[in-house]
Backbone bond lengths (Angstrom), bond angles and torsions (degrees), N, CA, C in turn:
res aa  C-N    CA-C-N  psi(-1)  N-CA   C-N-CA  omega(-1)  CA-C   N-CA-C  phi
1 M - - - 1.477 - - 1.526 109.08 -
2 N 1.345 116.94 124.03 1.456 119.86 -178.75 1.532 110.83 -81.00
3 R 1.348 115.56 176.32 1.462 120.58 -175.77 1.528 112.00 -62.15
4 K 1.327 115.88 -38.77 1.465 119.35 -178.19 1.522 110.40 -64.14
5 Q 1.335 117.10 -40.43 1.458 121.06 179.13 1.523 111.29 -67.64
6 I 1.335 115.69 -38.95 1.471 120.12 178.60 1.527 110.30 -63.69
7 A 1.352 115.71 -44.61 1.462 120.47 179.86 1.523 110.43 -61.72
8 Y 1.342 115.66 -41.73 1.463 119.33 179.47 1.525 111.38 -63.98
9 S 1.328 117.16 -42.00 1.471 121.36 179.89 1.517 111.38 -63.15
10 L 1.348 115.97 -41.87 1.466 119.89 178.97 1.518 111.34 -65.19
11 A 1.333 115.37 -41.93 1.473 119.28 179.43 1.521 110.78 -63.39
12 L 1.344 116.60 -42.14 1.453 120.91 179.64 1.524 111.00 -63.96
13 A 1.351 116.72 -42.77 1.463 121.10 179.41 1.520 110.92 -62.50
14 T 1.352 115.23 -40.69 1.469 119.59 178.91 1.516 110.90 -63.98
15 F 1.347 116.10 -42.60 1.461 120.79 -179.71 1.527 110.84 -61.90
16 V 1.330 117.04 -44.55 1.462 121.40 179.01 1.523 110.52 -63.22
17 W 1.350 117.06 -43.46 1.464 121.14 -179.36 1.516 111.06 -61.38
18 L 1.346 116.46 -43.28 1.462 120.31 179.29 1.520 111.18 -65.81
19 G 1.320 116.32 -35.79 1.460 119.75 178.10 1.506 111.72 -65.67
20 V 1.338 115.71 -42.39 1.461 120.19 177.15 1.512 110.56 -62.06
21 C 1.330 117.21 -44.02 1.463 121.17 179.97 1.518 111.09 -61.09
22 A 1.328 116.37 -39.33 1.464 119.18 -179.22 1.514 110.88 -63.92
23 V 1.338 117.30 -41.92 1.457 120.60 179.02 1.515 110.45 -67.63
24 V 1.350 116.52 -44.04 1.461 120.72 -179.87 1.514 110.88 -61.41
25 A 1.320 116.35 -43.79 1.455 119.89 -175.24 1.513 112.64 -70.03
26 F 1.316 117.28 -39.55 1.451 119.41 -170.51 1.523 114.12 -113.31
27 G 1.342 118.79 -14.26 1.446 120.71 178.71 1.523 112.35 70.95
28 Q 1.328 115.50 176.91 1.446 119.78 178.31 1.525 109.55 -78.80
29 P 1.350 117.67 143.13 1.466 120.70 -178.69 1.514 113.55 -53.83
30 T 1.348 117.36 -41.55 1.465 120.07 -178.86 1.521 111.43 -64.03
31 E 1.339 117.20 -37.85 1.463 120.71 179.11 1.519 110.62 -67.23
32 R 1.350 116.73 -41.58 1.454 119.90 179.58 1.519 110.83 -63.87
33 A 1.331 116.30 -41.27 1.458 120.51 179.57 1.519 110.76 -64.33
34 A 1.339 116.57 -41.03 1.464 120.56 179.75 1.525 110.76 -65.31
35 E 1.330 116.06 -41.16 1.470 119.71 178.87 1.520 111.28 -63.23
36 Q 1.338 116.96 -40.37 1.456 120.67 179.56 1.523 110.98 -66.28
37 E 1.321 116.28 -39.31 1.465 120.30 177.51 1.530 110.70 -62.58
38 I 1.326 116.29 -41.60 1.464 119.88 179.29 1.519 110.53 -65.15
39 E 1.333 116.88 -44.37 1.465 120.18 179.59 1.535 110.90 -60.60
40 T 1.327 116.32 -40.96 1.466 120.20 178.62 1.522 111.19 -64.10
41 A 1.331 116.01 -42.99 1.464 120.29 179.44 1.527 111.40 -64.87
42 L 1.317 117.02 -38.97 1.470 120.85 -179.40 1.525 112.23 -67.58
43 S 1.314 116.82 -18.56 1.463 120.71 -179.14 1.533 112.61 -81.25
44 Q 1.335 117.00 -11.42 1.459 120.09 177.60 1.528 110.38 -60.08
45 K 1.320 115.75 143.69 1.463 120.00 -179.97 1.521 110.87 -108.68
46 D 1.336 115.04 147.50 1.458 120.37 -178.68 1.531 108.70 -161.54
47 T 1.325 115.76 -179.87 1.464 121.90 175.52 1.518 108.17 -104.78
48 F 1.318 116.82 136.13 1.463 121.95 -177.79 1.529 109.39 -126.22
49 D 1.325 116.01 125.39 1.468 120.70 -179.00 1.523 108.35 -138.68
50 F 1.324 116.29 96.14 1.463 122.63 -179.64 1.531 108.81 -128.68
51 A 1.298 116.49 128.54 1.464 121.03 178.89 1.525 109.05 -123.75
52 D 1.319 116.62 117.20 1.466 122.44 -178.34 1.536 110.98 48.40
53 F 1.310 114.30 49.18 1.462 121.31 -177.96 1.526 108.12 -97.98
54 P 1.331 119.30 137.78 1.468 120.76 -178.76 1.530 111.86 -60.02
55 L 1.318 116.62 139.10 1.461 121.32 178.21 1.524 110.90 -54.23
56 S 1.327 117.14 -45.75 1.466 120.32 -178.93 1.524 111.29 -61.56
57 G 1.343 117.02 -35.44 1.455 120.76 177.97 1.521 111.81 -68.56
58 F 1.330 116.00 -38.08 1.461 120.97 177.65 1.522 110.59 -64.10
59 I 1.331 116.35 -42.70 1.468 121.00 178.20 1.524 110.07 -64.04
60 A 1.334 116.97 -40.84 1.464 120.67 178.29 1.528 110.31 -62.69
61 E 1.331 117.32 -36.77 1.463 121.83 178.10 1.532 110.42 -63.09
62 L 1.339 116.83 -41.78 1.470 120.21 178.36 1.527 110.78 -62.92
63 R 1.318 115.97 -37.58 1.467 119.77 179.59 1.530 110.82 -66.87
64 E 1.328 115.30 -49.99 1.462 120.23 -171.54 1.528 112.84 -75.50
65 K 1.327 116.97 -42.94 1.460 119.69 -175.07 1.522 113.04 -78.39
66 Y 1.348 116.71 -36.89 1.461 119.73 -174.24 1.524 113.90 -112.21
67 G 1.331 116.64 -0.67 1.457 119.85 177.56 1.517 113.89 68.14
68 L 1.337 117.11 27.51 1.466 121.01 -178.73 1.524 111.11 -89.17
69 N 1.335 115.93 142.47 1.466 120.24 171.38 1.524 107.47 -85.34
70 V 1.328 116.29 102.71 1.461 121.47 -178.52 1.517 109.13 -123.29
71 A 1.313 116.94 132.56 1.463 121.66 179.85 1.526 110.01 -128.12
72 I 1.315 116.24 148.44 1.469 122.23 174.71 1.523 107.81 -100.66
73 D 1.312 116.82 129.61 1.470 121.95 177.16 1.529 107.88 -78.97
74 Q 1.330 115.06 84.64 1.470 120.50 -173.50 1.529 112.60 -58.89
75 R 1.325 116.48 -40.18 1.465 119.95 -177.86 1.518 111.09 -62.02
76 A 1.352 116.47 -46.22 1.464 120.12 -179.28 1.527 111.02 -64.61
77 L 1.339 117.11 -38.70 1.468 119.82 178.98 1.525 111.10 -65.98
78 M 1.330 116.51 -41.25 1.470 120.38 179.62 1.520 110.95 -63.17
79 E 1.333 117.09 -39.41 1.465 120.70 179.86 1.525 111.71 -62.72
80 K 1.336 116.67 -28.21 1.469 121.14 178.92 1.525 112.07 -97.72
81 G 1.325 116.49 3.16 1.457 120.11 178.86 1.517 113.55 69.96
82 I 1.344 116.60 30.06 1.461 121.28 179.58 1.520 108.98 -103.34
83 D 1.325 115.95 126.90 1.459 121.67 -178.47 1.524 110.12 -87.30
84 A 1.333 116.63 137.24 1.459 120.55 177.51 1.523 111.84 -65.23
85 Q 1.342 116.59 -13.88 1.466 120.96 176.87 1.526 111.95 -93.47
86 S 1.329 116.91 5.08 1.475 120.07 178.97 1.524 109.66 -56.62
87 P 1.335 117.53 139.35 1.467 119.88 -176.49 1.524 113.08 -77.25
88 I 1.331 115.08 143.08 1.464 121.68 173.27 1.525 107.72 -122.77
89 S 1.334 116.33 150.44 1.464 120.93 179.62 1.530 109.34 -139.11
90 I 1.311 116.67 122.89 1.465 121.68 173.80 1.524 109.28 -144.33
91 K 1.308 115.43 146.10 1.470 120.91 175.30 1.525 106.08 -139.55
92 L 1.328 115.79 100.42 1.464 121.60 -172.54 1.518 110.10 -136.33
93 R 1.333 115.67 145.90 1.459 120.95 178.22 1.532 110.43 -121.75
94 N 1.322 114.60 135.62 1.466 121.56 175.73 1.527 112.76 52.40
95 V 1.326 116.19 52.39 1.466 121.23 175.45 1.525 108.36 -121.55
96 S 1.313 116.29 159.68 1.464 120.61 179.20 1.530 110.06 -71.59
97 I 1.324 114.85 155.73 1.469 119.84 175.52 1.519 109.45 -59.32
98 R 1.335 116.00 -36.58 1.463 121.14 179.05 1.526 110.70 -56.58
99 S 1.328 116.74 -49.10 1.466 120.72 -178.53 1.526 111.01 -66.43
100 A 1.337 116.39 -40.55 1.464 119.82 -179.81 1.524 111.11 -62.63
101 L 1.331 115.93 -43.62 1.470 120.26 178.79 1.517 110.44 -61.44
102 E 1.318 115.86 -46.68 1.464 120.34 -177.83 1.526 111.79 -61.60
103 L 1.319 116.13 -46.95 1.466 120.33 -177.24 1.529 112.24 -71.35
104 A 1.332 117.04 -27.53 1.461 120.29 -179.76 1.526 112.37 -72.39
105 I 1.325 116.42 -40.53 1.477 119.27 -173.30 1.527 113.49 -94.10
106 R 1.330 117.47 -15.60 1.467 119.74 -177.14 1.531 112.82 -59.22
107 P 1.349 120.14 -43.46 1.473 119.26 179.90 1.532 114.00 -59.23
108 L 1.335 116.53 -21.13 1.466 120.59 178.09 1.530 111.72 -87.04
109 G 1.337 116.81 -0.33 1.467 120.30 -177.46 1.508 112.28 77.42
110 L 1.338 116.73 24.03 1.460 120.94 -177.96 1.526 111.16 -108.49
111 N 1.312 115.26 164.53 1.457 121.58 177.37 1.521 107.43 -143.08
112 W 1.311 117.44 -179.61 1.462 119.99 179.56 1.523 109.83 -139.15
113 T 1.310 114.23 159.78 1.461 120.94 177.11 1.520 108.53 -149.59
114 I 1.313 117.24 174.62 1.470 121.89 172.43 1.520 107.10 -109.15
115 Y 1.315 115.61 125.47 1.465 120.35 -175.87 1.526 108.20 -151.60
116 S 1.317 116.66 133.57 1.469 122.34 179.47 1.523 111.30 52.51
117 E 1.334 116.00 45.78 1.459 123.55 174.71 1.524 113.44 63.60
118 A 1.324 116.56 29.11 1.463 120.70 178.59 1.526 109.92 -148.18
119 I 1.326 115.30 159.85 1.461 121.25 172.54 1.526 106.47 -85.85
120 V 1.316 116.60 128.60 1.460 120.76 -179.49 1.526 109.13 -118.97
121 V 1.331 116.12 125.40 1.464 122.15 175.64 1.522 107.10 -94.86
122 S 1.323 116.34 124.47 1.459 120.03 -174.54 1.533 109.83 -152.73
123 T 1.304 115.24 -178.21 1.465 121.55 173.42 1.519 108.17 -84.07
124 P 1.342 118.28 162.38 1.472 119.65 175.94 1.528 112.12 -54.81
125 A 1.348 116.87 -39.58 1.466 119.94 179.67 1.522 110.77 -67.63
126 G 1.332 117.08 -37.68 1.453 120.54 178.79 1.518 111.84 -65.06
127 I 1.325 115.99 -38.60 1.465 120.33 179.67 1.525 110.76 -66.53
128 Q 1.336 116.58 -30.76 1.465 119.88 177.68 1.536 111.24 -62.96
129 D 1.332 116.94 -22.93 1.472 120.60 177.98 1.521 112.13 -80.60
130 M 1.341 117.28 -3.79 1.460 121.14 -177.05 1.529 111.05 -111.20
131 Q 1.311 116.41 35.37 1.461 120.72 -178.58 1.527 111.69 -83.82
132 F 1.318 116.15 159.47 1.458 122.23 173.24 1.530 107.26 -145.40
133 T 1.319 116.43 168.16 1.461 121.96 -174.84 1.516 110.94 -106.33
134 K 1.329 115.58 138.80 1.458 121.94 179.53 1.525 109.09 -137.72
135 V 1.335 116.61 146.31 1.466 122.60 -179.51 1.522 109.19 -108.60
136 Y 1.351 116.30 130.63 1.462 122.24 179.07 1.525 109.66 -117.64
137 D 1.322 116.10 127.39 1.467 121.21 176.47 1.532 108.30 -82.06
138 I 1.335 116.98 115.18 1.470 121.01 -179.06 1.528 111.35 -116.04
139 T 1.335 116.15 19.46 1.461 119.72 -176.84 1.517 112.28 -54.69
140 D 1.354 116.50 -44.79 1.461 119.06 -177.46 1.519 112.92 -72.38
141 L 1.344 117.12 -13.17 1.469 120.50 177.01 1.522 111.77 -89.12
142 T 1.324 116.76 -9.59 1.468 119.77 -178.99 1.526 111.59 -118.59
143 S 1.335 116.70 17.37 1.470 119.54 178.14 1.527 110.04 -128.02
144 V 1.333 115.74 36.96 1.461 121.87 179.69 1.527 108.59 -89.76
145 T 1.337 116.68 141.44 1.458 119.98 178.25 1.520 110.41 -113.08
146 D 1.325 115.82 151.73 1.464 119.97 179.96 1.534 110.29 -89.67
147 G 1.341 116.31 -174.67 1.459 121.51 -176.61 1.510 113.74 -64.70
148 E 1.323 117.79 -15.90 1.454 121.49 179.35 1.529 111.65 -98.81
149 G 1.332 115.36 5.35 1.464 119.09 179.23 1.518 113.25 83.13
150 K 1.346 118.14 9.24 1.459 120.95 178.88 1.532 109.55 -88.27
151 T 1.327 115.49 140.04 1.460 120.38 -177.55 1.527 111.23 -77.30
152 W 1.336 114.70 131.16 1.464 120.50 173.18 1.515 106.87 -88.02
153 D 1.301 116.78 111.75 1.454 120.70 -174.02 1.526 109.23 -132.95
154 E 1.317 115.76 77.68 1.460 120.84 -178.32 1.527 109.91 -130.71
155 P 1.331 117.64 67.28 1.472 120.21 -178.53 1.525 112.72 -62.11
156 D 1.340 117.42 -27.41 1.466 119.55 178.64 1.523 111.01 -61.43
157 A 1.343 116.56 -32.16 1.461 120.29 177.77 1.529 109.79 -65.15
158 L 1.336 116.67 -34.66 1.454 121.18 178.62 1.529 110.34 -68.65
159 V 1.316 116.25 -40.14 1.470 120.87 176.51 1.522 109.80 -61.09
160 D 1.330 116.82 -46.16 1.468 121.11 179.46 1.527 111.14 -61.35
161 L 1.330 116.07 -39.20 1.466 120.66 179.86 1.525 110.64 -61.94
162 I 1.321 116.90 -44.38 1.463 120.67 -178.61 1.522 111.13 -66.64
163 T 1.329 117.20 -47.77 1.465 119.58 -176.08 1.528 112.96 -70.89
164 S 1.329 117.19 -20.23 1.463 119.22 179.43 1.530 113.34 -93.17
165 S 1.346 116.46 -18.01 1.467 119.03 -176.66 1.523 113.81 -115.37
166 V 1.315 118.44 -16.43 1.461 121.79 179.14 1.523 109.15 -109.54
167 A 1.331 116.97 107.09 1.469 122.43 177.87 1.532 111.57 42.61
168 P 1.343 117.94 62.06 1.477 121.28 -172.15 1.533 115.22 -53.79
169 A 1.329 117.81 -35.57 1.465 120.13 -175.24 1.528 113.25 -77.63
170 T 1.326 118.23 -4.28 1.464 120.42 -174.73 1.525 113.88 -98.44
171 W 1.346 117.19 1.73 1.464 119.98 -178.10 1.520 111.10 -93.06
172 G 1.326 115.75 153.67 1.451 120.48 175.26 1.519 110.25 -58.74
173 G 1.317 117.28 138.64 1.461 121.53 -176.01 1.513 111.69 93.56
174 Q 1.344 116.20 -15.89 1.465 121.37 178.00 1.529 110.76 -116.58
175 G 1.320 115.92 13.72 1.453 120.34 179.43 1.521 114.18 98.79
176 G 1.342 116.97 -3.83 1.459 120.61 -179.95 1.515 112.08 -107.70
177 R 1.322 115.67 -171.79 1.466 121.25 -177.34 1.526 113.18 -115.85
178 G 1.313 117.23 -1.67 1.451 120.43 -179.36 1.514 111.77 -64.73
179 T 1.326 115.93 144.07 1.463 120.50 178.29 1.523 109.90 -130.45
180 I 1.329 115.21 152.65 1.462 121.05 176.35 1.521 107.66 -143.36
181 Q 1.315 116.02 130.04 1.463 120.97 -173.64 1.519 109.71 -133.39
182 L 1.318 116.05 133.10 1.458 121.63 177.01 1.523 108.67 -91.74
183 V 1.334 116.44 127.72 1.461 121.34 -179.39 1.522 108.80 -125.76
184 S 1.332 115.98 131.92 1.462 121.59 176.64 1.516 108.79 -110.99
185 A 1.334 116.02 131.06 1.463 121.51 177.61 1.518 107.20 -134.05
186 G 1.326 116.52 95.40 1.455 120.47 -173.97 1.520 109.77 66.17
187 A 1.317 117.09 -125.10 1.464 120.98 179.40 1.523 111.91 -86.13
188 A 1.316 117.06 -9.62 1.468 120.91 -177.47 1.521 111.54 -84.32
189 R 1.329 115.49 143.97 1.458 122.85 173.85 1.530 107.49 -125.13
190 V 1.322 117.38 129.09 1.459 120.45 177.84 1.527 109.90 -133.32
191 L 1.329 114.75 153.56 1.453 121.50 172.48 1.519 108.13 -107.80
192 V 1.312 116.44 129.58 1.457 121.75 176.00 1.525 106.70 -104.50
193 V 1.323 116.30 111.03 1.460 121.61 -172.22 1.530 110.61 -116.36
194 T 1.316 115.60 129.71 1.461 121.55 173.63 1.522 107.90 -113.14
195 Q 1.330 115.51 114.67 1.466 121.42 -176.40 1.527 109.04 -157.64
196 D 1.338 115.75 175.07 1.457 119.26 175.66 1.530 109.64 -80.35
197 Y 1.311 116.67 171.65 1.456 122.21 -172.50 1.526 112.69 -56.92
198 R 1.321 117.58 -47.25 1.460 119.51 -174.40 1.527 111.77 -69.92
199 A 1.326 117.21 -36.00 1.466 120.26 176.40 1.528 110.36 -67.30
200 Q 1.337 116.89 -40.36 1.471 120.05 176.82 1.525 110.12 -61.35
201 R 1.311 116.80 -40.84 1.463 121.03 -179.63 1.532 111.04 -63.87
202 Q 1.328 116.11 -40.22 1.469 120.36 178.26 1.532 110.86 -66.55
203 A 1.335 116.33 -42.90 1.470 120.17 178.82 1.526 110.32 -63.14
204 D 1.320 116.84 -41.89 1.465 121.89 178.53 1.528 110.48 -60.14
205 R 1.330 116.22 -44.35 1.469 120.66 -179.00 1.527 110.66 -66.38
206 L 1.324 117.13 -41.48 1.459 121.29 -179.89 1.531 110.90 -61.52
207 L 1.322 117.14 -46.77 1.464 120.99 -179.74 1.529 111.04 -65.29
208 A 1.319 116.88 -38.73 1.466 120.17 178.71 1.525 111.14 -63.89
209 E 1.340 116.84 -39.20 1.462 120.39 179.65 1.529 111.22 -69.04
210 L 1.326 116.77 -36.69 1.465 120.43 176.67 1.526 110.36 -64.82
211 Q 1.332 116.44 -44.19 1.465 120.47 178.98 1.533 111.23 -63.05
212 A 1.335 116.17 -39.44 1.462 120.29 179.06 1.528 110.87 -65.53
213 A 1.345 116.51 -39.23 1.464 120.42 179.94 1.523 111.35 -65.11
214 I 1.340 116.84 -39.39 1.465 120.77 178.95 1.524 110.50 -64.96
215 K 1.335 116.55 -43.72 1.466 120.29 179.05 1.523 111.22 -64.51
216 L 1.332 116.67 -37.34 1.462 121.09 -178.00 1.519 111.45 -63.72
217 H 1.338 116.69 -37.41 1.457 120.85 -175.76 1.524 113.25 -99.02
218 A 1.317 116.81 8.73 1.467 120.10 177.92 1.527 109.23 -70.06
219 P 1.346 118.48 141.74 1.467 121.12 177.63 1.523 110.54 -68.30
220 P 1.333 118.34 159.71 1.467 120.96 179.75 1.522 111.51 -62.36
221 K 1.318 115.44 148.89 1.459 121.11 -178.74 1.524 111.08 -81.99
222 G 1.323 115.13 150.02 1.451 121.33 176.64 1.520 110.90 -80.62
223 P 1.355 117.12 -172.89 1.472 121.69 -177.26 1.513 114.09 -56.71
224 R 1.328 117.79 -33.33 1.458 120.31 -177.40 1.514 111.96 -105.55
225 G 1.334 117.16 22.53 1.451 119.75 179.61 1.501 113.37 81.40
226 R 1.365 116.00 11.75 1.449 120.15 179.56 1.520 109.73 -98.86
227 D 1.323 116.34 148.35 1.452 120.10 176.36 1.516 108.52 -75.51
228 P 1.340 118.68 129.53 1.466 121.50 -177.93 1.532 112.50 -52.39
229 G 1.332 114.89 125.48 1.461 119.51 175.53 1.506 114.45 76.63
230 M 1.367 117.40 7.40 1.454 118.66 -175.70 1.520 112.87 -121.88
231 G 1.344 116.62 -9.05 1.468 118.23 -178.29 1.512 112.09 71.15
232 G 1.380 117.03 20.43 1.471 119.83 177.53 1.496 113.65 72.13
233 E 1.333 118.86 29.26 1.467 120.31 -175.11 1.519 113.38 -83.19
234 G 1.346 117.81 -6.09 1.463 118.42 177.74 1.510 111.34 120.74
235 P 1.344 117.29 178.97 1.453 121.59 -178.40 1.510 112.86 -65.49
236 R 1.317 116.64 154.63 1.462 121.62 -177.23 1.510 112.78 -100.39
237 L 1.309 115.00 149.73 1.461 121.97 171.78 1.526 107.54 -112.37
238 P 1.327 117.73 156.83 1.472 119.24 176.17 1.515 110.86 -57.60
239 P 1.342 118.00 151.02 1.480 120.04 178.81 1.513 110.25 -58.48
240 R 1.311 116.22 143.99 1.456 120.82 177.80 1.521 110.09 -70.92
241 E 1.316 114.59 150.18 1.488 118.82 177.61 1.523 110.08 -68.77
């Protein structure tokens, strides 16, 4: 294989890798739209009054009254010896459907997630089987400088923060299957996270709030978009002790 063929193969491999990353990071448009529709529907508020009502009947009520696609993971429930006719009891006023669902199924040891454009009620172990991979760009979170102009570069601390505050029991090493990997590509830093939908959503929110906090406390920019006295290296952190 000559140099031209090698260069072409490398370019093609890079193009394919970037394409895969784009799909992994952002998902298919139809799936994203369906997830947003479900989140919007779950935010509706209502009154819920169920006393010793069958779980399957409660799920049917969510489908019929609110038009939600809700499914019970029968296999996962059977493996844990939980009957779909198990009774649930809730009495709540002016709460979101999301909260009502969560509080209704929690006493049974169940949880819910969004998977394949539907809400799925399952066991914690069953939800672990519904994981997917997402890529998060954390470059701006690892290029912060302190008051002395020194770069704060501790991405491992960010990994620890996520695994300790986002669904801690679901990560590998803690009895779960979730994984998180730090990848460096030139100046870019990304986290490759494999988790279920709700854990991914929490991680996304946490990173967004961290990025917002850094921007909020960044010093004013100079004439050319550079931070005064810093050479444009990014926001400052207090000097380390």
